[in-house]
DOZA-113875 format. One record per residue (C-alpha): x, y, z; residue in one letter. Coordinates in steps of 0.05 Angstrom, whole numbers, padded with zeros to 5 digits, always signed. Layout:
<atoms>
XYZA/...
</atoms>
This chain:
<atoms>
+04129+01681+01458M/+04202+01697+01464R/+04206+01713+01389I/+04145+01755+01394L/+04173+01793+01453N/+04234+01811+01413R/+04194+01850+01360L/+04189+01925+01368P/+04126+01946+01404V/+04104+01991+01346R/+04100+01931+01298I/+04050+01892+01341L/+03988+01932+01321P/+04008+01924+01248F/+04013+01848+01256I/+03946+01847+01290S/+03914+01884+01232L/+03945+01835+01182I/+03920+01776+01223T/+03850+01805+01227A/+03847+01819+01153A/+03871+01749+01138L/+03817+01719+01182L/+03764+01762+01149L/+03788+01741+01080Y/+03785+01668+01099M/+03716+01675+01130A/+03690+01711+01068G/+03718+01659+01019C/+03757+01712+00982G/+03702+01766+00979S/+03719+01837+01003P/+03684+01861+01066P/+03616+01894+01057A/+03645+01957+01088S/+03696+01962+01033E/+03642+01953+00979I/+03602+02010+01009M/+03662+02056+01011E/+03679+02042+00938E/+03608+02053+00912T/+03597+02127+00891P/+03541+02163+00925R/+03475+02167+00888E/+03429+02227+00897Y/+03354+02233+00897S/+03323+02267+00837I/+03308+02328+00879A/+03379+02333+00906D/+03409+02321+00837L/+03365+02375+00805A/+03386+02424+00859E/+03460+02408+00851I/+03458+02413+00774A/+03415+02475+00770D/+03472+02527+00770P/+03505+02491+00712G/+03446+02491+00664L/+03443+02540+00606A/+03384+02570+00568Y/+03405+02588+00497I/+03368+02635+00452E/+03395+02637+00381A/+03377+02689+00329E/+03378+02682+00253G/+03388+02733+00199D/+03369+02804+00221D/+03324+02809+00160Q/+03279+02755+00186T/+03279+02771+00260G/+03270+02697+00273Y/+03298+02666+00337Y/+03294+02598+00371W/+03315+02568+00437F/+03352+02508+00465G/+03391+02481+00523S/+03463+02471+00544G/+03507+02459+00605F/+03571+02486+00634V/+03634+02444+00629V/+03686+02493+00657S/+03686+02550+00707S/+03715+02597+00655D/+03653+02596+00610G/+03654+02534+00565M/+03584+02509+00549I/+03564+02447+00510V/+03501+02445+00467T/+03476+02412+00403N/+03500+02436+00335Y/+03428+02440+00310H/+03411+02488+00366V/+03459+02538+00336M/+03453+02521+00262D/+03435+02582+00221G/+03447+02631+00279A/+03484+02696+00272V/+03481+02714+00346S/+03458+02685+00412A/+03447+02699+00485I/+03461+02649+00541V/+03428+02651+00609E/+03462+02613+00667I/+03439+02615+00739N/+03400+02680+00728G/+03457+02716+00691V/+03450+02733+00617T/+03511+02734+00571Y/+03506+02765+00502D/+03579+02760+00481D/+03578+02687+00459V/+03633+02655+00417Q/+03647+02587+00388V/+03706+02543+00408L/+03688+02480+00370A/+03630+02452+00328A/+03618+02385+00296N/+03556+02377+00254E/+03566+02302+00246E/+03564+02292+00322W/+03511+02346+00331D/+03554+02381+00383L/+03578+02452+00394A/+03624+02483+00447L/+03608+02555+00463L/+03646+02606+00506K/+03620+02664+00549V/+03664+02714+00585N/+03664+02695+00658T/+03708+02658+00709T/+03659+02636+00763D/+03612+02584+00733L/+03596+02518+00766Q/+03611+02461+00716P/+03574+02395+00716L/+03617+02333+00727P/+03627+02292+00664L/+03629+02216+00663A/+03691+02190+00629S/+03656+02142+00581T/+03589+02109+00567I/+03623+02042+00576D/+03606+02049+00649D/+03532+02062+00635V/+03487+02004+00653R/+03424+01982+00617L/+03364+01999+00660G/+03398+02048+00706E/+03359+02110+00726Q/+03376+02177+00694V/+03348+02248+00691I/+03344+02296+00632A/+03348+02371+00645M/+03335+02428+00597G/+03285+02479+00572N/+03230+02441+00535P/+03183+02488+00497E/+03221+02545+00531G/+03201+02522+00601L/+03268+02535+00635K/+03302+02485+00681K/+03255+02428+00671T/+03273+02360+00701V/+03248+02292+00676S/+03269+02222+00695D/+03272+02154+00662G/+03318+02095+00651I/+03371+02074+00601I/+03334+02035+00548S/+03396+02018+00506T/+03468+02040+00518V/+03490+02034+00445Y/+03436+02049+00394R/+03457+02059+00322R/+03407+02104+00286L/+03399+02109+00211E/+03442+02164+00182G/+03492+02165+00240F/+03561+02133+00245N/+03562+02129+00321Y/+03517+02101+00375D/+03467+02142+00414H/+03443+02129+00485I/+03369+02111+00484Q/+03329+02133+00545T/+03257+02138+00569T/+03271+02206+00600A/+03225+02254+00561P/+03258+02302+00512I/+03219+02356+00477S/+03233+02415+00431K/+03278+02461+00470G/+03310+02404+00509S/+03363+02395+00456S/+03432+02407+00483G/+03414+02394+00556G/+03450+02342+00599P/+03430+02270+00609L/+03455+02252+00679M/+03463+02189+00720N/+03442+02189+00793M/+03514+02202+00815R/+03511+02271+00785G/+03553+02257+00723E/+03534+02278+00652V/+03533+02216+00608I/+03503+02247+00545G/+03474+02307+00510V/+03398+02305+00497N/+03390+02311+00422T/+03328+02280+00390L/+03264+02241+00400T/+03221+02197+00356Y/+03153+02230+00347L/+03122+02162+00334T/+03120+02112+00390G/+03129+02128+00464Q/+03191+02145+00505N/+03239+02139+00447L/+03291+02192+00465N/+03365+02195+00448F/+03428+02229+00472A/+03498+02239+00442V/+03547+02199+00485P/+03595+02235+00532I/+03655+02205+00496D/+03643+02252+00437L/+03636+02311+00485V/+03707+02297+00510H/+03731+02293+00439N/+03697+02359+00423L/+03729+02394+00483I/+03798+02368+00463E/+03789+02394+00392S/+03773+02466+00413R/+03808+02522+00376E/+03812+02598+00379Q/+03744+02631+00391P/+03703+02649+00329Q/+03639+02688+00321S/+03572+02651+00317I/+03556+02679+00248S/+03624+02655+00221A/+03611+02583+00244V/+03535+02576+00240F/+03509+02634+00197G/+03478+02623+00129Y/+03541+02646+00095G/+03585+02598+00134S/+03610+02531+00109Q/+03576+02493+00165G/+03512+02532+00179G/+03452+02527+00134T/+03391+02541+00176G/+03353+02495+00129Y/+03309+02436+00145Y/+03339+02372+00172E/+03293+02313+00179H/+03280+02286+00249R/+03262+02213+00259P/+03188+02201+00263G/+03171+02268+00231E/+03124+02280+00172L/+03144+02346+00139A/+03136+02386+00075V/+03195+02428+00052V/+03191+02484+00000L/+03257+02503-00033N/+03268+02553-00088W/+03320+02592-00127E/+03317+02662-00155G/+03297+02731-00130E/+03226+02711-00112A/+03185+02714-00049D/+03148+02649-00037L/+03109+02626+00023D/+03089+02557+00047L/+03018+02563+00073E/+02976+02514+00113I/+02901+02509+00104W/+02848+02462+00128T/+02820+02412+00078A/+02760+02458+00073D/+02803+02516+00050F/+02804+02554+00116E/+02870+02590+00123F/+02912+02570+00184I/+02977+02608+00173G/+03044+02611+00139A/+03096+02560+00160A/+03144+02610+00195P/+03088+02634+00240F/+03055+02569+00262I/+03114+02520+00259G/+03189+02522+00272D/+03213+02545+00203S/+03244+02613+00191P/+03228+02651+00127D/+03294+02640+00092I/+03310+02684+00032T/+03385+02689+00028Q/+03410+02716-00038G/+03381+02670-00090S/+03363+02615-00042Q/+03297+02607-00005G/+03267+02554+00039E/+03208+02542+00086E/+03181+02479+00117W/+03125+02453+00160F/+03127+02391+00204A/+03061+02358+00223F/+03071+02355+00298T/+03052+02396+00360R/+03071+02469+00367Y/+03063+02521+00421E/+03021+02579+00395T/+03052+02647+00403A/+02990+02683+00428D/+02969+02641+00488N/+03022+02589+00498G/+02974+02531+00484E/+02993+02472+00442M/+02968+02466+00370A/+02968+02393+00346D/+02978+02380+00271Y/+02996+02307+00279S/+02927+02284+00254S/+02874+02308+00207G/+02876+02332+00135K/+02910+02396+00111Y/+02926+02433+00047L/+02998+02455+00040V/+03003+02509-00013A/+03058+02549-00046V/+03039+02622-00052Y/+03077+02669-00099Y/+03080+02741-00073Y/+03124+02769-00128G/+03157+02808-00156P/+03122+02811-00224E/+03169+02780-00275P/+03211+02831-00311A/+03281+02826-00340D/+03291+02759-00307G/+03271+02782-00237I/+03221+02737-00206G/+03240+02676-00246E/+03243+02615-00202T/+03239+02540-00201E/+03216+02510-00137A/+03213+02440-00108T/+03168+02411-00054I/+03199+02355-00013G/+03157+02308+00028V/+03195+02274+00085Y/+03162+02214+00117Y/+03171+02189+00188P/+03213+02129+00165D/+03264+02176+00132G/+03241+02165+00060S/+03225+02226+00017S/+03193+02249-00049E/+03211+02311-00088I/+03163+02348-00134Y/+03188+02400-00184L/+03148+02464-00195I/+03173+02496-00259E/+03166+02568-00279D/+03121+02586-00222L/+03111+02658-00244W/+03094+02653-00317Y/+03018+02661-00318S/+02980+02719-00285P/+02960+02734-00231P/+03027+02710-00204Y/+02998+02686-00138D/+02993+02615-00163Q/+02989+02555-00118W/+03020+02486-00120F/+02981+02447-00069T/+02988+02382-00031L/+02932+02348+00008L/+02965+02319+00070V/+02931+02267+00113D/+02976+02274+00174A/+02946+02216+00213G/+02951+02167+00155E/+03015+02198+00129E/+02987+02202+00058N/+03002+02257+00008I/+02962+02276-00054K/+02988+02327-00105V/+02930+02372-00122L/+02967+02420-00169D/+02918+02477-00157L/+02944+02536-00195Y/+02895+02593-00187F/+02903+02620-00258D/+02830+02601-00270A/+02765+02626-00239P/+02745+02555-00221M/+02778+02487-00214I/+02745+02418-00212A/+02781+02369-00166L/+02766+02295-00169L/+02792+02247-00116E/+02779+02174-00103W/+02803+02121-00055D/+02814+02055-00093T/+02855+02026-00150E/+02799+02041-00198A/+02812+02085-00259D/+02767+02145-00260L/+02769+02202-00310D/+02745+02274-00304L/+02710+02296-00368I/+02685+02366-00386I/+02635+02379-00441W/+02639+02450-00469S/+02580+02484-00501E/+02627+02534-00536N/+02666+02480-00572Y/+02613+02426-00574D/+02666+02377-00551S/+02692+02336-00492Y/+02757+02352-00457F/+02799+02317-00403A/+02856+02343-00360P/+02908+02304-00397F/+02892+02344-00460D/+02930+02403-00429F/+03001+02419-00409W/+02984+02417-00335Y/+02942+02354-00338G/+02958+02285-00312Y/+02919+02222-00298D/+02941+02198-00230I/+02923+02128-00210M/+02972+02106-00156D/+02943+02054-00110G/+02893+02090-00067K/+02914+02160-00087L/+02871+02173-00148G/+02867+02246-00169L/+02851+02291-00229E/+02840+02366-00235T/+02810+02410-00290F/+02822+02485-00293R/+02769+02527-00326F/+02820+02577-00354G/+02850+02597-00422V/+02897+02546-00453F/+02930+02527-00518D/+02921+02459-00549I/+02964+02447-00611E/+02970+02522-00624E/+02895+02533-00617Q/+02869+02575-00559A/+02813+02549-00517Y/+02776+02592-00467D/+02738+02556-00413F/+02724+02619-00373T/+02662+02632-00415K/+02601+02592-00436G/+02568+02533-00402L/+02599+02466-00384H/+02577+02398-00360D/+02622+02359-00313V/+02624+02283-00316Y/+02664+02228-00282V/+02677+02166-00324Y/+02682+02098-00290M/+02721+02053-00338G/+02716+01988-00300N/+02641+01983-00286T/+02646+02003-00213G/+02692+01946-00192D/+02718+01955-00139P/+02667+01997-00103V/+02697+02067-00104T/+02681+02129-00064E/+02692+02191-00108A/+02693+02263-00086T/+02685+02321-00135L/+02701+02391-00109T/+02691+02456-00145F/+02739+02510-00120V/+02733+02582-00142S/+02789+02634-00143D/+02757+02662-00080E/+02768+02596-00044L/+02694+02580-00042E/+02679+02507-00051L/+02623+02459-00063T/+02635+02385-00053R/+02597+02324-00081Y/+02606+02252-00062N/+02587+02192-00104Y/+02596+02117-00096T/+02611+02076-00159F/+02585+02006-00151T/+02587+01946-00199P/+02537+01953-00255D/+02519+01898-00306P/+02504+01949-00360L/+02578+01965-00367G/+02619+02029-00365D/+02582+02092-00345Y/+02587+02166-00332L/+02566+02203-00270W/+02538+02271-00287L/+02559+02313-00228A/+02538+02382-00252A/+02511+02415-00315Y/+02507+02486-00343D/+02567+02506-00302L/+02578+02581-00314N/+02649+02601-00294T/+02633+02675-00301E/+02577+02673-00249T/+02604+02612-00212L/+02535+02580-00215K/+02515+02511-00238Y/+02460+02459-00230F/+02460+02391-00198E/+02420+02339-00239P/+02364+02298-00211D/+02385+02229-00187P/+02350+02198-00249E/+02394+02240-00295Q/+02461+02229-00260Q/+02480+02163-00293I/+02495+02161-00368V/+02511+02091-00395Y/+02563+02084-00450Q/+02555+02011-00470N/+02481+01997-00469E/
</atoms>
């Protein structure tokens, strides 16, 4: 007690605190007090509170393409500095020559670019202001936990300031075609959400919403916040949007980029021609051109053109309802508007690319699209969106009528035309356009009743009478459903179905129609007793 009495009075409280802390440490077997744990744990907000706090830092972005097209699109972004820095996705701005940004009810039309990285799908924009409310940024995704709750904010389908919630499905998800890991989340992301923030419940941005798989459920992905920090650090002097993202820029293309889970058809051409990618029902009812019913602009930039159509869901422009193209059968056609070929103008070679949900693709070349009158020729695909099957129909309307044969097995069928004028049989592979497709379950042949040359001799199938047969070369084994469609240049059609079944008498012909007159577009269907003609009796 004497020693203790000699200590200064002001030290006694300090010793008492040390003693109390030591006793607490011993009692807790080395664990820190619960009160200290609570003080070190950051506050977590409710979804409603978090949405209210983040609202002033959200950005609605409307980007506009070439003035000649008048095409514009929208996306999302978020504020990262009070002096006007905004983060969004690169693909939100790709192909743009100008943009407007709306933040907290204020619209800014003087938008510049501080940094852009196509590989990371990130862009850093700048608007002229000093009083914005930035969103807090997490330092790294290393602190993100699997299964923790998150919210996604943005403008899906143009519906401004939309909030959705979910959890972290995977912190580090390496997707095909990327050299960095995405954050995978169940928080819904739709068209227009791209560029918006993915936030934890502490109010920190942990990623940038960027893409979703159209197949499956709740498969959404965000660019990690680490790359956002790298982008901000790499910022340079402001540049115009057109210089960084416009069609003439090194980075911007405005052209199609495949999205995971998407089935799409892409038309690409060179030359001073005006082509359109048109969508029809399988019964030849016109739906619309790709730029007006999908998300493709009508790109004709110098000698380069491109249009595309993705078989997904779109908001219709007239009533805001959703049009769903993710199932059903459609015709995708290339339509040539002109100009009429003269002095090399109008010459073009085009390709059609089919991009499947798994990322694989096929390219078809359309050569010399303009050569034969009337210059509004088609090159057509039959797309079964639900089954993700593609058939090349090759319907060039340089003939008053076309016979189209399709079948659904590995059988080998042949379309055969008997001509009264030439007292002879003809098949599609006799001509320059013809082919005999037998690819698994994608059997197809077409015959055009036009004017053609065969070994320097002209043949005119636009006149006279014709009989149309289908030859079954393997006695109806396997059982095969065949469909024969007659399509006129006025898009009228008549369709016949026939089932080839095994027959002990051998190979046989199905007589589908006789006395076909391509001038009057009339023909006769034979009686059932006359339909089968045996070859090997």
